[in-house]
N, C-alpha and C positions, 0 to 999 in steps of 0.2 A: 167376619174379618173386615178390617178397615180397608177401604179402597186404596189401591196402589197409587202412590203419588206420581203425578204426571210431570215429567221434566220438560221444561220449555227448551226449544232449540237454542243452541249457543248464541245465534245471532239475535234472538229475541230477549236474551238476558245477558247483555254484554258484560264482560269482566273489565273492570277499570283498574289499570295498572298504574303504579306510581310513575312519575316522569322519568326516573332513573333506574327503573326495574331492569336488572341485567338479563333475565331469561324468562320466557313465557311459563306460566304455571301449568299449562296444558302440554303434555309430552308431544313431541313432534310426530311420533309414530301414530298417535291417536288422531291428530289432525289429518294425517295422510289417509287414514282409514274411514274418515267421515264420508257420507254420501256426496255425490257430485253436486246435487241440487243445493246442499248446504254450503258448499264452497262457492257456488255462483251467487247465492244470496249474501254470503259474507263479503265477497269481493265487490258486489254491487252496492251494498249498503254503506253510505258514507259514514266514516267514523266508526266502523265495525271493529271488533277486537283484532282481527288479522291485519287490517290496514294500519290501525294504531300501533300494533306490535312491530310491523315492518318499519314504520316511520321511526319508532323509538330506537330499534336496533340499528338501522342504517344511519340515522342521524347521530347516534352515539359513536359509532365506528368512524364516521367521517370526521366528527369533532376531535376524536382522539388521534386520528391519523394526520390531521391538518398540519401540526407542527413538524411532523416527520416529512411530509410532502414538501413543505417549504424549505426545510433544511436540505433535502435531497436535490431539489431544483437549484438552490444556491450552490450546492456541491458541483453540479454539472457546469454551471456558468463560471464559477471561480476556477475550476480545473481547466476550462477552455482558455480563459484569460491568462492563467499562469503558464499554460503550455505555449501560447503565442508569445508572451514576454520572454520565456526561456529561449524559444527559437530566435527571437529578434536579437537577444544578447549574443547568442552563438554566431549569428550573421555578422554582428559588429566585430566580434573577435576574429573571425575568418577574413573579413575585409581588411582589418588592420595588419594581420600577419601576411596576407598576400602582398600588401604594399611594402612592408618592412618586416621580414621574419625576425630580426633581432629585437623587435619591440616586445617580444614575450618576456625578455629580461626586465622590462619596466612594468609591464602589465601584471605579471604573476605576483611579484612581491607586494606591489602597491595595492592591488585590489584584494589580495588575500588579507592584507593588514586592515583595509577598510571593512571587509566582511567580518573579520574577527572583532573589530572595534564596535560595529553595529550590534552584534550579539552581546558583547560585554556591557555596552552602555545601556541598551534598551531592554533586553530580555534574555538573560543567560539560558533560560529553558528552551530557547529556539535553536540551540546549537545542534550540530550533528544531523542525523537522519530524520528523526521525527517519529519513527515507528516505536522505538523503546519508550518515548514519552507517552504515546497513546497507550501502550501496554501497561505502563505504570499507572496512568490515570484510571484505566479500567479496574485495576486491582485496588486503587484507592477509592473507588466509587461506593463509599458508605457515608451515611449521614455524619456530618461534622468534619469532613475532609474537603469541603468545597474550596477553601483557600489554598490547600495544597494542590488540588487539581488545577486551579486557576494559574498556578505558576508554570504549568505544563501546557495548558490549553486555554487560550484566551485571544481576544482580538489583538492585544498587544503582541502576543506570540505570533499570530498570523502575519501581521504587517512586518515584523522583524524577520520572520522566516523568509518571506518573499524578498525583502531588500537584501539580506545577507546572501541568499543563494544566487540571486541575479548578479551581485557583485563578483561572486566566485566564478560564475560562468564567463563574465567579461574578462576575468583574469586567466581563463583557460582551465579552471579546476576540473579534475576528473571526478565529477559528481553527477548525480541524477536528480530528477525532479519528482520521482515517485514517492520516496519516503517523505520529503517535505510536503507533498500534496496530501498525504494521509494525516499529517499533523495539522495542516491548514484546515482540512475538512473536519477533523476532530475538534478544532477550536470553534468552528461554526456550529457543530452539533452541541457542544458543551454550552456555548452562549445561549442558544435557543432553549436548551434544557434548563438553564438558570432562569430564563424569562417565563417559562410555562410551568404552572403548578404540576406536581407529579401526578396528582389524581386525574388531571386532564388527559394526559397521553396514555396512562395505563402502563407505561414502560419505566423500568428502573433506569437510573443514570448509566449503569453498567451496560445495559442492552442498547441504550441510546448511543453511547460512544462506540460500541462495537459495530453497530450498523453503519455509523458514520465512517469508520475506518475501512470497512469493506466497500462502501460506496466510493470512497476516495480512490482506492486502488482500481476499482472497475472503471472509473472515469479517467484516471491517469493513463492506463494502458488500453482502454476500450476492450476490456476483458471481463465481462460480467461474471462468467463462471469462475474465473480466477479470483475475483473479489469475494464471491461466496465461499469458495474453498479456503481462502486466506482467513476470512472471518472465523470459520469453524476450526481450522487447523492450528493457526498461530495465536489468535486472540482469545477465543472462547474458553472460558472455564466454567460455564454454565450450560445446561442442556439446550440444544438449539431449538427445541420445541417451544421454549418460552418466548422466543423472539423471532421465529422463522418468518412470519408474515412481514414483520417490520424489516427484516434483513432483505428479503426478496424485493419488497416494494422500494426500498431505498436504492438498491443496486439498479433496478430497472429505471427509476426516474432519473437518477444521476447519469446513467449511461445514455438514456434517450436525450437528455438535455445536452450532453457533450456531443453526441452524434448530430444533433440539430445544427450545430455550428461547424463541426469538423467533418461531418459526413461519416458514412459507415466504413471508415478506413481500417486497415490492418496495420499494426505497429511495424511489421517487417515485410508484409507482402506475401508472395507465393513462391517460395524456393522450390526448385525441382528436386523431388525425392522419388522419382520413378525408377523402376527396374532394379530394386534392391534385392539381393540374394540372401540366403540364410547365413552365409559366412560373415555378413556385416555385423551380426550380433556379437561376435568376438571383439571386433573393433569398438563397438558400443560399450562393452564392459571395460575395455582398456581405457577408453577416454573417460568413462564415468569415474573410475578409481582415481585417475590422475587429476582430473578437474575438481572432483570433490575434495581431494586432499589439498589441492592448491587453494581452493576457496577457504577452507578451514585454516590453512597456514597464513593466508592474508589477514584473516581476522585475528589470529594470535599475534601477528606483528602489530596490528593496529592497537590492540589492547596492551601489549607490552610497552609501546611508546607512550600510551596514555598514562600508564602507571609510573613510568619514569618522569613524565612531565609534571607530576604532582609536586616534585621537589623544587621546581623552578619558581623564582619570585616573579613579580609582574614585569620587571625590566628584561629578565631572561626569557620570559614568555614572548614578549614583543620580538626579541632577537630571533627566537625559534621560528616564529611565523614568517619573518623576512627571509631567513635562511631556507626554510621549507619552500618558499616561493622561488627563490633563486635555484635551488636544487631541482625543483620541478621544471623550471624553465630550461635548465641545462639538459635534462632528459629529453624534453620536447625538441630542443634545437639540435643537439648533437647525436642523439640515439634514435628516437622515433617520434615524429610529430603526432602519431595516432594516440599518444598518451593523453592528448588534450580532450576535454569535454567528456560527455557520457559514453562515447565510443560507438554511436550509431553508424557513423561513417564506416567504421571497421566491419560492422555487421553487414551493411549493404555491399561492401566490396567483396567480402569472402563468400557471401551467399548468392550474389547476383552477377558476378563477373567471373572471368576465367582465372583471375588472380586469387586463388583460394588458399595459398599456403603462407603462413606467417613464420618468422624466425623466432628463436628463443628470446631475442632482444625485445620484440613486441610483447611477448608474454610477460617478461619481467617488468617492462614499463607499465603495462596495464595493471599489474599487481602492486607496484611501488607507488603509482600515482594516487590511488585512493588512500594508501597509508599516510602519505604526506598531507593530502588535502583534508582528510578527516581529522587529523590531529592539529589542524590550525584552530579548531574549535569554532569554526564558522558553520553556517548552515549548508547542508548538502547530503544527499543520500548515497547509498552504495548499491541500490537495486540495479540500476542500469549499468554502472561500471562492472557489476558482477556478471551481467549478461555478456558484455564485451570481453571481459577477461576469460569467460568460458569459451567464447567464440575463438579467441586467440589460442587457447589450449587445444580446442578441437581441430583448428586449422593446422597447428603444429603437428598433432598426432596424425592427421590425414597426410601431411607431407612425409612423415616418417614411414608410414605404411604405403606410400606411393599411390594414394587414392585421389581420384579426380571426379568432377561432375557430381552426380547425385550421391555417390558414395562419400565424397568429401562433405557434401552438404549435411548429410545425416549425422556425421561425426561433429560438425560444427554446432548443429542444433542440440545434440546430446551433451556437448561440452557446455553450452549455455545452461541447460537444465542442471547439470552436475555441479557446476561452479556455484550457481545460485543456491542449490541444496546445501553445499558445503558452508555457505554463509548463514543461511536462515534455518537449516535443518528442518525444512518443511517440504518433503519430497513431492507430495501431491500438488501443492500450490505451484511449485516450480514447473512441474510437467504440464499442468493445465494452462499456466500462463503462456509458455512457449507454444503450446498447441493452438491456443486462441490467437496468438500473435501472427501465426503463419497459416492457419486454417489447413493444416496437413494432418487430417484425421487418420490417414493410412499408416502413419508412423507412431501412433499413440503407444503401442507396446514397446517400441524402441525408446521412447521418451520415459515411460514408466520404469523400464528396466534400468535406464541410466540414473534416474532419481533414486531407485532402490540401492544400487551399488554405491552411488555417491554418498548417500546417507550413512551407509555402513563405514565407508572410508573416513567421513568427517567425524563420526563418533569415536573412532580410534584416536584422533588427534584432540578432540574437545568434546566433553560430555554435554556441554550446554551450548546453545546457539549464541551467535554474536548478539542478537537482540535481547536474548534472555539475560546475558551478563550485564548489558547496559541497563536493562530494566531494573535489575536489583540495585545497581548503583543509584539510579534515580529515586528508587523507593527509600534507600538509606539516606539519601540527601534530603528528601522531603520530610522524612520522619525526624531527622536530626535538627531541622531548621525550626526555630520557634515560630508560632503563629504571628502574623502581622509584619513579617519581614520578607524581603525578596530573596530569591536564591542568589548565592554568591557567584561571582564570575569564575571561580576556580572550584576544584574538586572533580570527582570522576564524572563520567557520563558524557563524553564527547558526542 
């Protein structure tokens, strides 16, 4: 018989892999079962196959992840800058109104008109919240649709979004910065995606935009879990396993960058929710149904006004913006000044002071304010106004049930979850966001129960979420517009 062939140890006959070889030809389980002395020799021998393999794999992953890391870092920095500019504009508004409260009748119509004009002149795709635009861009993320996506996400959109939303804030508009932040971050990710070859990152444009949106929400609220859940519940139409590493990495980097400048803050602090009894669950269900229905009704009102506005000509549109500003100013001056801004002052008052009960006028004002401001077609989100609207509903219900202290606080928190669920129809995202904003893990079941019943109530009023309706409007608009032309300043999709 011929002598058996003697195989040289692996380290004596190294395998040469191509520079871009994706996986080792030797199964990992075999490498683990090799003798310990062979491992030592392979590790000590410079240029051995294991060392080469590690260098290839680590280098390839780092190269692929670099654009994502850069975009995520920019996300945190831009979110911090936008947050501080937003707060500065709110300070300017409050300073002016403390000196002369009647100035709201000048500030609101004039700055609403300037904000609308900026969007119409520079980038019509920057109007409204920004979340429906990102959702539409994700759905358009196929080869050949780059120009359509650029009408929704671009540097021009980014700059216009910032300018228009800040003008609305100075005018007292009932808007939030969270939706605009998501479109701003989506524009950053889309721009970097255009600059980098697709083979470099290993991610599709769809996954790239989705991770950017999740990172934007995480940086805006300092809620990393909320960003992750939002990306999977509201935005994702592909299985999360295809981009989970990119999603987690983007949220972590963006969140750390934001915390590096703003610190490890909570959006709302630590409200007292101690000593709750089992009977409070009945109040939670009551608030959830009322606030969830209120959120859905507010969105129905916004959409109804949007449809009616399609019939207006440009001159009538200008008149509508001015009249909306005057009506908004009248509500703030004669009814309730807490209609102004995102409503965070209302959240702090009801959660952290003894003054926990709102009247029906505050609830109606917090619902009517976003209807007027959103239909100016300027930039501004409904995320934060939804939270304050829910807090007003929860506070009203707490007063009707004669609840105070921690019992009132839990109804206010559940009202926030329920109202936001009524708007977005994303119950898990709403519950996780409020949970992270307050760090009150002991009431997670109260918040989840509120989200569940609010979602059921909202479905009775509207089968599709507010963002879903607007997303379809943007898709129809983009598909109807010929290539090479910009989006018109009119049509649906405020």
